[in-house]
TIMI-937681 format. One record per residue: residue in three letters; x, y, z of N, C-alpha, C in turn. Coordinates in steps of 0.2 Angstrom, whole numbers. Layout:
// residues N
 rest    nx    ny    nz   cax   cay   caz    cx    cy    cz
  ALA     X     Y     Z     X     Y     Z     X     Y     Z
...
END
This chain:
// residues 288
 rest    nx    ny    nz   cax   cay   caz    cx    cy    cz
  UNK   568   132    52   567   137    57   560   137    60
  UNK   560   139    66   554   139    70   549   145    68
  UNK   543   144    69   538   150    67   539   155    73
  UNK   540   161    72   541   166    78   534   167    81
  UNK   529   166    78   522   167    81   520   161    85
  UNK   524   156    85   522   150    90   526   150    96
  UNK   523   151   102   526   151   108   531   145   109
  UNK   536   146   113   541   141   114   538   136   119
  UNK   539   130   117   535   124   121   529   122   118
  UNK   526   126   113   519   124   111   520   118   105
  UNK   517   113   106   518   107   101   516   110    94
  UNK   520   109    89   519   111    82   512   109    80
  UNK   511   103    81   504   100    79   498   104    82
  UNK   499   106    88   493   110    91   493   117    88
  UNK   499   120    86   499   126    83   497   126    76
  UNK   498   121    73   496   120    66   488   120    65
  UNK   485   117    70   478   117    70   474   123    73
  UNK   478   127    77   475   132    81   478   139    80
  UNK   483   139    76   486   146    75   488   146    68
  UNK   486   152    65   488   153    57   488   160    56
  UNK   492   162    50   493   169    48   488   170    42
  UNK   484   176    42   480   177    37   481   183    33
  UNK   487   186    35   489   193    31   490   191    24
  UNK   491   185    22   492   184    15   486   181    12
  UNK   480   181    15   474   178    13   472   181     6
  UNK   470   176     1   468   179    -5   461   178    -6
  UNK   457   184    -5   450   184    -5   448   184   -13
  UNK   442   181   -14   439   180   -20   433   184   -22
  UNK   429   186   -16   423   189   -18   422   196   -14
  UNK   428   198   -12   429   205    -9   436   207    -8
  UNK   438   213    -6   445   215    -6   447   213     2
  UNK   453   211     2   456   210     9   463   213     9
  UNK   464   217    15   471   220    16   472   219    23
  UNK   479   218    25   481   217    32   487   220    33
  UNK   487   225    38   493   229    39   494   230    47
  UNK   499   229    50   501   230    57   495   228    61
  UNK   493   222    60   488   219    65   481   221    63
  UNK   479   225    58   473   227    56   471   224    49
  UNK   465   221    49   463   218    43   457   222    40
  UNK   457   223    34   452   227    31   448   223    25
  UNK   442   222    27   437   219    22   433   224    18
  UNK   434   225    11   430   230     8   425   226     3
  UNK   419   227     4   414   224    -1   415   228    -7
  UNK   416   225   -13   418   229   -19   414   227   -25
  UNK   408   229   -25   404   229   -31   401   235   -32
  UNK   405   241   -32   402   247   -32   396   249   -37
  UNK   397   246   -43   392   248   -48   385   245   -46
  UNK   384   241   -41   378   238   -38   377   240   -31
  UNK   381   244   -28   381   246   -21   383   240   -17
  UNK   387   236   -19   391   231   -15   386   226   -13
  UNK   382   223   -17   377   217   -14   381   211   -13
  UNK   378   207    -9   381   200    -7   378   195   -12
  UNK   383   190   -13   380   184   -17   381   178   -13
  UNK   379   172   -15   379   166   -11   387   165   -10
  UNK   391   166   -15   398   165   -13   401   170    -8
  UNK   399   176    -9   402   181    -4   399   179     3
  UNK   393   177     4   391   175    11   395   170    13
  UNK   396   164     9   400   159    12   407   160    13
  UNK   410   164     9   417   166    10   418   171    16
  UNK   414   175    17   414   179    23   413   175    29
  UNK   408   170    29   407   166    35   414   162    36
  UNK   417   159    31   423   155    32   429   159    35
  UNK   429   165    32   435   170    34   434   172    41
  UNK   428   174    44   427   176    51   428   170    55
  UNK   426   164    53   428   158    57   436   157    57
  UNK   439   158    52   446   157    52   450   162    56
  UNK   447   168    57   450   173    61   450   171    69
  UNK   446   166    71   447   164    78   454   161    79
  UNK   458   159    74   464   156    74   470   161    72
  UNK   468   167    70   473   171    66   478   174    72
  UNK   484   174    71   489   177    75   491   183    73
  UNK   490   185    67   492   192    64   487   197    63
  UNK   481   195    65   475   200    65   472   202    72
  UNK   472   208    74   470   210    80   464   214    80
  UNK   462   217    74   456   221    74   454   221    66
  UNK   448   222    65   445   221    58   441   227    56
  UNK   442   230    50   438   235    48   434   232    42
  UNK   427   234    42   423   232    37   420   238    33
  UNK   421   238    27   418   244    23   416   242    16
  UNK   413   247    13   411   246     6   414   251     1
  UNK   414   249    -5   418   253   -10   413   258   -13
  UNK   415   263   -16   411   268   -20   406   272   -17
  UNK   407   273   -10   402   278    -7   396   274    -4
  UNK   396   268    -4   390   264    -1   393   258     3
  UNK   390   256     8   392   250    12   390   244     9
  UNK   383   242     9   381   236     6   373   236     5
  UNK   371   235    -1   364   235    -2   360   228     0
  UNK   364   224     3   360   217     5   361   212     0
  UNK   357   207     0   358   202    -5   356   204   -12
  UNK   360   202   -17   359   203   -24   353   201   -26
  UNK   349   206   -29   342   204   -32   342   199   -37
  UNK   347   199   -41   347   195   -47   350   188   -45
  UNK   356   188   -41   360   182   -40   357   179   -33
  UNK   353   182   -29   351   179   -23   343   179   -23
  UNK   340   184   -23   333   185   -22   329   181   -27
  UNK   331   182   -34   328   178   -39   328   171   -38
  UNK   334   168   -37   335   161   -36   331   158   -30
  UNK   331   162   -25   327   160   -19   320   159   -20
  UNK   317   163   -24   310   162   -26   308   155   -29
  UNK   313   152   -32   312   145   -35   314   139   -31
  UNK   317   141   -25   319   135   -21   314   132   -16
  UNK   315   126   -14   310   122   -10   313   124    -2
  UNK   309   122     2   310   123     9   317   121    12
  UNK   319   115    10   325   113    13   331   117    11
  UNK   331   119     4   336   123     1   336   131     4
  UNK   330   133     5   329   140     8   332   140    15
  UNK   330   134    19   333   134    26   341   133    26
  UNK   343   130    21   351   130    20   353   137    19
  UNK   350   141    15   352   148    14   352   152    21
  UNK   346   152    24   345   156    30   350   154    35
  UNK   351   147    36   356   145    41   363   148    39
  UNK   365   148    33   371   150    31   372   158    32
  UNK   367   162    31   368   169    33   368   170    40
  UNK   364   166    44   365   166    51   371   164    54
  UNK   374   159    50   381   157    52   386   162    51
  UNK   385   167    47   390   172    46   390   177    52
  UNK   384   179    54   383   183    60   386   179    66
  UNK   385   173    67   388   169    72   396   169    72
  UNK   399   169    66   406   169    65   409   176    67
  UNK   405   181    65   407   188    67   407   189    74
  UNK   402   186    78   402   187    85   407   182    89
  UNK   409   177    85   413   172    89   421   174    88
  UNK   422   177    82   429   179    81   431   184    87
  UNK   437   183    89   439   187    95   441   195    93
  UNK   442   196    87   445   203    85   439   207    85
  UNK   439   213    88   434   218    87   433   220    80
  UNK   427   221    78   425   223    71   422   230    71
  UNK   425   234    67   423   241    66   420   241    59
  UNK   413   243    59   410   244    52   410   251    51
  UNK   413   253    45   413   260    42   408   260    37
  UNK   402   264    39   396   264    35   395   270    32
  UNK   395   270    25   393   276    21   388   274    16
  UNK   384   279    15   378   278    10   374   272    12
  UNK   372   268     7   367   263     7   370   257    12
  UNK   366   256    17   367   250    21   360   247    23
  UNK   359   242    18   352   239    18   352   232    19
  UNK   346   229    22   345   222    22   351   218    25
  UNK   354   214    22   360   210    25   365   215    26
  UNK   366   220    23   371   225    24   370   228    31
  UNK   364   230    33   362   232    39   364   227    45
  UNK   363   221    43   364   216    48   372   215    49
  UNK   376   216    44   383   216    44   386   222    49
  UNK   383   228    48   384   233    52   382   232    60
  UNK   376   229    60   374   228    67   378   222    71
  UNK   380   217    67   384   212    70   391   214    72
  UNK   393   220    69   400   222    71   400   225    78
  UNK   406   226    81   407   228    88   406   236    88
  UNK   408   239    83   408   247    83   406   249    76
  UNK   403   255    76   400   257    70   402   265    69
  UNK   405   266    64   406   273    61   401   274    56
  UNK   398   280    55   394   282    50   395   289    47
  UNK   391   291    42   392   297    40   385   300    40
  UNK   384   307    39   378   310    38   374   307    33
  UNK   377   305    28   373   302    22   372   295    22
  UNK   373   292    28   372   284    29   364   283    29
  UNK   362   278    26   355   276    25   355   269    27
  UNK   353   267    33   353   261    36   345   258    36
  UNK   344   253    33   337   250    33   337   242    33
  UNK   333   240    39   332   233    39   325   232    36
  UNK   326   231    29   320   232    25   317   225    23
  UNK   318   220    27   315   213    26   307   214    25
  UNK   304   218    30   297   218    29   294   221    23
  UNK   298   225    20   296   228    13   297   224     7
  UNK   300   218     8   300   213     3   296   207     5
  UNK   291   208    10   287   202    12   290   197    16
  UNK   295   199    20   298   194    25   298   197    32
  UNK   299   193    37   299   195    44   306   199    45
  UNK   305   203    50   311   206    52   316   202    56
  UNK   314   196    58   318   192    62   323   188    57
  UNK   328   192    55   333   189    50   340   190    53
  UNK   344   184    53   351   184    55   352   187    62
  UNK   347   186    66   348   188    73   346   195    74
  UNK   342   199    70   340   206    71   336   207    77
  UNK   331   202    78   327   203    84   330   202    90
  UNK   336   199    90   340   198    97   345   203    98
  UNK   348   206    92   354   210    93   352   218    93
  UNK   347   219    88   346   226    87   342   230    93
  UNK   338   226    97   335   229   103   340   231   108
  UNK   345   227   108   351   228   113   355   234   111
  UNK   355   236   105   359   241   103   355   248   104
  UNK   349   248   101   345   254   101   339   254   105
  UNK   337   249   108   331   248   112   326   245   109
  UNK   321   242   113   316   237   110   311   241   105
  UNK   309   247   108   304   251   104   307   254    97
  UNK   313   256    97   316   259    91   317   253    86
  UNK   320   247    89   321   241    85   314   239    82
  UNK   309   239    86   302   237    83   300   241    77
  UNK   301   248    78   299   252    73   303   251    66
  UNK   310   250    67   313   248    61   312   242    57
  UNK   310   237    62   309   230    59   302   229    56
  UNK   297   233    59   290   233    57   289   237    50
  UNK   293   242    50   292   247    44   297   246    39
  UNK   303   244    40   308   244    35   311   251    33
  UNK   309   256    37   311   263    35   318   264    36
  UNK   321   269    33   328   271    33   330   275    39
  UNK   335   273    42   338   277    48   344   281    45
  UNK   343   287    45   348   292    43   354   292    48
  UNK   360   295    45   366   295    49   365   299    56
  UNK   362   305    56   361   309    62   357   305    67
  UNK   351   302    64   346   299    69   350   292    71
  UNK   354   289    67   357   283    69   362   285    75
  UNK   365   290    75   370   293    80   366   294    86
  UNK   360   297    86   356   299    92   353   293    95
  UNK   352   288    91   349   282    93   354   277    96
  UNK   360   278    95   365   274    98   367   268    93
  UNK   365   268    87   367   263    82   374   265    80
  UNK   376   271    79   382   273    77   386   276    83
  UNK   392   274    84   396   277    89   398   284    88
  UNK   399   286    82   401   292    80   400   293    72
  UNK   400   299    70   399   301    63   406   304    60
  UNK   407   303    54   413   306    51   411   309    44
  UNK   416   313    42   415   316    35   416   310    31
  UNK   413   309    25   414   303    21   421   302    19
  UNK   425   307    17   432   306    15   436   304    21
  UNK   434   305    27   438   303    33   436   296    36
  UNK   430   293    34   427   288    37   432   282    37
  UNK   435   279    32   439   274    32   446   275    36
  UNK   449   281    35   455   283    39   453   283    46
  UNK   448   285    49   446   285    56   445   278    58
  UNK   441   274    54   440   267    56   447   264    57
  UNK   452   265    52   458   262    53   462   264    59
  UNK   462   271    60   465   273    66   462   270    73
  UNK   456   270    73   452   266    79   455   259    79
  UNK   455   256    74   457   249    74   464   248    76
  UNK   469   253    73   476   252    76   476   253    83
  UNK   472   258    86   473   259    93   471   253    97
  UNK   465   249    94   463   243    97   469   238    97
  UNK   471   237    91   477   232    89   483   233    94
  UNK   484   239    96   490   241   100   488   239   107
  UNK   482   237   109   481   236   116   482   228   117
  UNK   479   226   123   480   219   125   475   214   121
  UNK   478   211   116   475   207   112   470   201   115
  UNK   473   198   119   469   192   123   464   195   127
  UNK   465   200   130   460   204   135   454   207   130
  UNK   456   210   125   451   212   120   446   207   118
  UNK   449   201   116   445   195   114   441   193   120
  UNK   443   193   126   439   191   132   433   196   133
  UNK   435   202   132   429   207   133   424   206   127
  UNK   426   205   121   421   203   116   417   197   118
  UNK   420   192   120   417   186   122   412   187   127
  UNK   414   191   133   409   192   138   403   196   136
  UNK   405   201   132   399   206   130   394   201   126
  UNK   396   196   123   391   192   119   388   187   124
  UNK   392   184   128   389   178   132   385   181   138
  UNK   386   187   140   382   189   146   375   191   144
  UNK   374   191   138   367   193   136   362   188   139
  UNK   364   182   140   360   176   142   361   174   150
  UNK   365   179   153   366   177   160   363   182   165
  UNK   361   179   171   359   184   176   365   187   179
  UNK   364   192   184   369   196   186   374   192   190
  UNK   372   188   195   377   184   199   381   180   194
  UNK   378   177   189   382   172   185   387   176   181
  UNK   385   182   178   389   187   175   395   189   179
  UNK   394   191   185   399   193   189   404   188   190
  UNK   402   182   191   407   176   192   410   174   186
  UNK   407   175   180   410   173   174   416   179   173
  UNK   414   185   174   419   190   174   425   189   178
  UNK   424   187   184   429   186   189   434   181   187
  UNK   431   175   184   436   170   181   439   173   175
  UNK   436   176   171   439   179   165   445   184   166
  UNK   444   188   171   449   193   173   455   190   176
  UNK   453   184   180   459   181   183   463   178   178
  UNK   460   175   173   464   172   167   468   178   164
  UNK   465   184   163   469   189   160   475   191   164
  UNK   474   191   170   480   193   175   486   188   174
  UNK   485   183   171   491   178   169   495   180   163
  UNK   492   185   159   495   186   153   501   191   153
  UNK   505   190   148   511   195   148   509   202   147
  UNK   503   203   143   500   210   142   499   213   149
  UNK   496   210   154   495   212   161   502   214   164
  UNK   507   210   164   513   211   167   517   217   163
  UNK   517   217   157   520   223   153   517   229   155
  UNK   510   229   156   507   236   158   509   238   164
  UNK   509   233   169   511   235   176   519   238   176
  UNK   523   234   172   530   236   172   531   243   169
  UNK   527   244   164   527   251   160   524   256   165
  UNK   519   255   169   517   260   174   522   261   179
  UNK   525   256   182   531   257   187   536   262   184
  UNK   538   260   178   544   264   174   542   271   173
  UNK   536   272   172   534   279   171   533   283   177
  UNK   532   280   182   531   283   189   537   284   193
  UNK   542   280   191   549   280   195   552   287   195
  UNK   553   290   189   556   296   190   553   301   194
  UNK   546   301   195   542   305   199   545   304   206
  UNK   545   298   208   547   296   215   554   298   216
  UNK   558   297   211   565   298   212   566   306   213
  UNK   562   310   210   563   317   210   561   320   217
  UNK   557   316   221   555   318   227   560   316   233
END
């Protein structure tokens, strides 16, 4: 029996290499749930405020890379368990071992963490970070690298690299954070490592909106479902252009968008939206 997710006429060998289902993915270092086109990644080490390990970094990187080919995931929710988002790299399982490593191995690690951000930005699905409680270090980076961010009044976001003797230029922070909240505000956070509260994060534009803690994940899911119900290919194009146009001049960006929009006009989503609009308007015209 043919795979219903494979378009008629598509070579099965091409589909096998470029189209896959991830709803049944078995995560090892975090929780994974997929329902009605929405995937939910839950960082789940609540007793330690959900820190990342070497293995968690690598699995998250590989999973976001795989999402580029997923046919059954249209939006992603990223959250933490136990009232916190993520406390960053595990002090005992990451920070301690890093002190003992030589330069080549340290660069291997920093490139791996950067590759996670690259994978998050490259996957076509919009990512919604649901941030409650502690969101520090690499956890703040995961929220920053997401497309949309929901927070709570008790959210505590800190790019605290400076406070542990490191530069603020970690995992793309110096490139992305100024574009989200502005250069001066990003400089303040990256030079001081101070905590950004939920209300201030909303005022600064880091958070799109705040929710009550008990409503945070349900609202993130609702938002993700709304996105998943929209034009999947076009949403992926929007994400791609938002990312790529950082490095374009205005004329180049307008031309790139013209080409991207013309491609979207070839999709069934565009045709269905037009037909739905006509069907909705027809009774009005017939009544006149």
